[in-house]
N, C-alpha and C positions, 0 to 999 in steps of 0.2 A: 124173871119173876122175883118178887121181893122175898120169896121164901129162901133167903140167902141167894146171892148170885144174880138175881134179876129183879127188876123194879116194876113188877106187873101192875100193882094197884097204887102206884105212887101218886096218881092224880088225886085220889081222895086222901091218901096218907100224907101227902106233902102239904095239904091244906086245901086251898081252892083248887078245883079241878078245871081243865081247860075246855073252852068252846070257841073255836075260831070260825072264820068265814070260808066259804068255798072259793074265794078268789085264788087263782093259781095260774098255771101256764096255758090251760086250755080247758075245754069242757070234757067231762068224762064221757067216753063213748061206750055204750053197751055193746056186748059181744055181737048181738044180732045186727048191729049197724056197722060193724067193722068191715073194712075193705077186705077183699078176698085174700090179699097177701098176709093178712093177720098182723104182722109187726116186723120190725127190723131187728129184733132182739137176737142174742147169740144162740138162743136155744129154740128158735121158732120151729114149731112142728115136731119137737122131740119128746113131747109128753110132759105131764105135770109132776111136780115134786110133792110127795106126801111124807112129811118128816115128823120126828119126835125128838125132843130134847131129853138127854140122859144126864142129869145133874149129879155131880160128885161132891161139891162143896157141902160140908156138914152132913155128908151121907144122905143127901136129899133124895136121890133115887137109887144110887148104887155106890159101893156095896151097902147092904142094909144096915150094917154096923161095922165098926172097926174091929180088927183082930181076927176076922174069919181066916181060915186056911186059904192058901192059894187056890186049891181045888174048889172050895165053896164060893170064893169070889168069882172064879171063872164060870162056874155053873150059873150063878145069879146073872152075870153079864149075858151069857148065851140065852138065858130065859127071856131077857128083855129083847134080844134080837129076834128070837123066835116069835115073841108076842107081836113085834112090828110086822113080821111076815103074816101072821094070822090076821092082823087087822088091815092087811093089804097096803101097808106103807112101803116106801122104797128108799128111805134115807133115815139115818140116825145121826143126831148131832151130839157128840160125846164129849163131855167136859174133861179135858186132859191137863189143864193148867188152872186149877181153881183159885189158888192163893200163892202165886209166885213159887210154885212147886211143880211136880211133874208126875204123870202116870206112865212114864217110860224112863229108861235109864239115861237121864239127861246129864251131860257134862257141865251144865250151867246151873242147875237148881236141884234141890233135894227131892227125894221121893216124898210124895204127899202123905201127910199124917192120916188122911181119910181112908187109907188102906190098912195100915197096921196099928194105928193109934199113936205112932211115934214118928215125927217128921224125920226124914232122912233114912229110915230103916227100909232096907230092900225087902219087898214083899215076896220075893222068890219066883216071880214071873213077870211078864211084860204085858200089862193090860192094853196099852195102845196097839202094840203089834198083834195081839190076839184079837182085839176088836176089829182091826182092819181085815185080817184074814177071815174071820168068821162072818163079818158083815158081807164081804164080797162073795163068800161062798153061798150066801143066801140071796144074792141079787140086790143087796142094799148098798147104797152109797154110805161112806163114812166121812162125815164132816167133823174135823177136829176143832173143838171149841176151847178157845183160850181167853183168859182175862188179862189184859196187858199190864195194868198198874196196881191191882189190889195185892197187897202183901200178906195181910192177916186180918182176921175178924176180931182183933184186940189191938192194944197199943203198946204192948210190952216187948221190945226187941229181944229181951233176955229169954223169952219163951220160944224163940226160933232156934233151930239147930245152929251150933257155933259156926259152921261153915256157910251158913246162909248168906247170899250176897248182900242182903239188907243189914247184916251185922258186920260183914267185911267192909261195907261202904255205908256207914250210918248217915253220912251226909246226903245219901240218895233218898232218904225216907222221911215222910211227914205223918204225924198222927192227926186224925180228924174224925169226928163223929164216932169215936170208940173203935176206930180201925186204923191200920197202917197202910200207907200208899207210897208207891214210888212217885217221885216228883216228876211230872211230865215235862216240866220246863228245863230239865237238864239234858243236853245232847247226849251225854254218856249213858243216861238212863234209857233214852230212846233207842240208842244202838243196842244196848244190852237186852232189852226186852224183845227186840226183833231177833237178835241172835238166839235167845232162849226159845222163842216160838218156832222159828224157822228151822231149828235143829230137827224138829219132828217132820217138817216137810222134806228135808233131805234124807231122812232115815226110812220113811214109811210111804206107802202108796195111798196116802189119804186123798180124798176127792176134793176137799175144800178146807180152807182156813176160815174159821167162823169166830166172830166176836159178838158179845151181847151188848148191853147198854151201859157198861161201866167205862167211863173216860175220866174226866175230872169228877170227883165224887158228888153225889146228890147233896144239895144244900141242907145243912143242919142249922136250925135256928140258934143264934147266939154264938156260933163258932166260926172261926176264920181258918181257911186253908192258907197256911203261912208260907207262901212262895215269894215273898217280897224280895229276898236276896237273889233268887234266880231271875226275877223280873228286872231287877236293877242291873244284873250282869248281862242279860241277853235280850232285854226288851226294847232296846233303842230302835227307833223307827216305827214303832207301833203307836196308834192313837191312844190306846189304853190297855190295861192288863187283860181285859176280856178278849180283845183282838189278838194279843200275843198268845193267850191260852188257846184260842181257836187255831191259830197257826201251828202251835205245837202238835195238836191232834191231827190237823191236816197233814202235817209232815209225816206223822206216824202212819197214817193210812196210806198215803201215796208211796212212801218208801217201802212199806211192807208189801204192797201190791207189786211194786217193781222187783223187789228181791225174791218174792215167792215165784213170780213168773220166770225169773232168771234161773231159779233152781229147777222148776218143772213147769213148762209152758202150759200144760193142761190143768194144773191145779187151779181151782176157783177160789175166790176170796169174797166172803159174804159177811154182812153185818146185820145184827138184829137189834135195832135201837128202840128205845121208848118211842111211841108212835107219834108224839106231837113234836114237830120241828119248831114251829112258832105259831102262836095264836094270831088270827087275822087282826085282832085288836092291837097287836104289836107290829105286825108286818102284813101288808095286803096280799103277799104271796102265801101267807099261812093258811091253815085250815080253820073251818068254822067250829072251833072248840073253845073251851075256857080252861086251859091247862094250868094247874098250879106249878107244873114244871114244863119248861120248853128246852129241848136239847141244845138249841143254838145258844141260848142265854145262860142256862144253868149248868149244863154239862160241858159247855164250850165245844160241842160236837155239831158241826155243820153238816148234818146228814143229807140234806138236800143237795149241797154242793158236791158231795162225794158221788152222788148219782149223776148230776149234771156233767161233772168232769169225767165220768166213766172210770173212776179209780177202782171201783168194785164191780164184781160180776153179778152180785145179787144183793137185794135189800129185803129184810124180813121184819118189818115193823111189828112190834108187840101191840096188836090192836085188841087189848084185853077188856073191852067194854061191850055191853050188850047193844043190840039194835035199839035205837031210840034213847040211849043214855043222854041226859040233859046236858052234861058237860063235855062228853067225848063220845059222840054217836059212832058206832061201828060203821054205819053206812057212810057217813061223812069222811071218816079217815080212810076207808078203802078207796073212795072216790078221789080223795086228795092224792093219795099215793099213786093211783092209776094215772092221774094227770102228770104227776111229777116224773115218773119213769118213761113216759111216752117219748119215743124217738131217741132214747139214750143208749139202747142196747143192754141196759141193766135189767135183770129179771126181778120180778116182784113176787114174793111169797108172803102170805099173811100169817103172823104169829097168833095162835088161838089159845084162849084161856080155858083149857079143859079142866084145870084144877078148880075153877069156880063152879062147875056144874054140880048142882045138888048141895052146895055148901049153904047151910042155913044162914050164915052171916052175910050172904050175897043178896042183891036185889031179887025181886020176884021172878024176873025173866030167867034167871039162872036155875030156878027150881023146875023149869020145864026141860025135860031131856031133849026136846027138839030145838032148843035155842042154837046150839052149835051147828046143827044141820042147816038151819035157816041162814047162818053165816055163809056157809058154802053155796047155798042157793043164790044169795045176794051177790057174792063175789064172782059167781059164774057169769054175771051180767057185765063184767068189766074185762075188756080185752087184754089188759096187761097182767092180770093176776094169773100166775102160772103154778100156783100150789099153796099149800098150807103146812104149817109146822105146829105141833101140839105140845103144850107144856102141862105135864111132863110125863116121863116114862112110868112112874108108879101109878099115875092116874089112868094111863092107857092100860096098864096091867089090871088094876082093880075095877075101874069104871063103875064106881058105886051108884051113879045116877043113871047109867045106861046111855049116856050121851054119846060115847064113842061108838057103841054098838049101833046107835041110830045113824051116825055119820057113815059108818061102813055100809049099813043096809041101804041108805039113800043115795050114797055117792061113790062108794068103793066096792061095787059088786064084783068087779074083776080087778086083778092086780095090774097096776100101771108099770110100764117099763121104766127103768131108771132114766133120769133126764138127759144124761149124756153118755 
């Protein structure tokens, strides 16, 4: 969601929004027409996933502010878990590496500033360890949410703690669009960010490694992501820089999957991308949308390939538009992703824009508390959709428009078992 950390409404925000065609790999099959075997996926018959994102970057959902005592932070976190149980969810996606920092005692990166207000300061407890323990005690899966390349929401390395890897290795970092990023084109960066993330896999009984939509940065008009030197050094053999960049992200995805399974064979790996892979006007395999951003072209993230290659266990596209949206219709994108995952064994969960419900700045459809419930009605007609994840925890908690209550009443009358 673009509320820091995620790009929920970038279709509109980036300029023109996308509307592609329904061409794809096959025709979407409604559940009622599905064969008795249902599907060949890894989780067939094991129940749906009902999740919620808990964002920590800029204190989005938790903690409510920096500087709270350890006891107060823990109490707020547990309240989010309890709320997930009350709304009959079965998974939380907890952001544990928001800006090249950590919510656990990492040997690679400093404690996040979003706990104490000071980057590198020990908060006096272990949020990730506590989250895993308390989530599991409540029958919730814990998906640890990492951001691979974002270093800071500013461009001044001097504001980072002196021991920060970005200051120790200034050649790893590039400023762009008012933020700092690790350069994905450097092999040493790719190895380091994997080491930093996988440290949590080795230490904790997390159920999944989860990434959102940040790979190469979203385009900013008039600015250049200056990775020419890396391309000159490592780009031989590629047709152009875009192909090289996509290969860099492909390598990160594939290598992370292999290493995570090597550490714990049962840990899952899921990615929640911006929902438009490519517009049909760009590629006949794309969706019938008109996206101002296409992940393949703009973020250099070939999300469709990752599914087709089976590098990931689940895909959770952020389908953050209403049914009937002229540029990116919820119905069209769910149908496209349903076709895309079919036969791959990759699970499909749909990311839902709970934060838009009742927001007066949003289109009329979002003023109706039943809009989100209609999303679940529609998605139930597609054989490959195995669940939904809601953005975000503070909106699940407060539910100002009553949209989450409507979802629970219409679809979550009993608690679902965890997917695995």
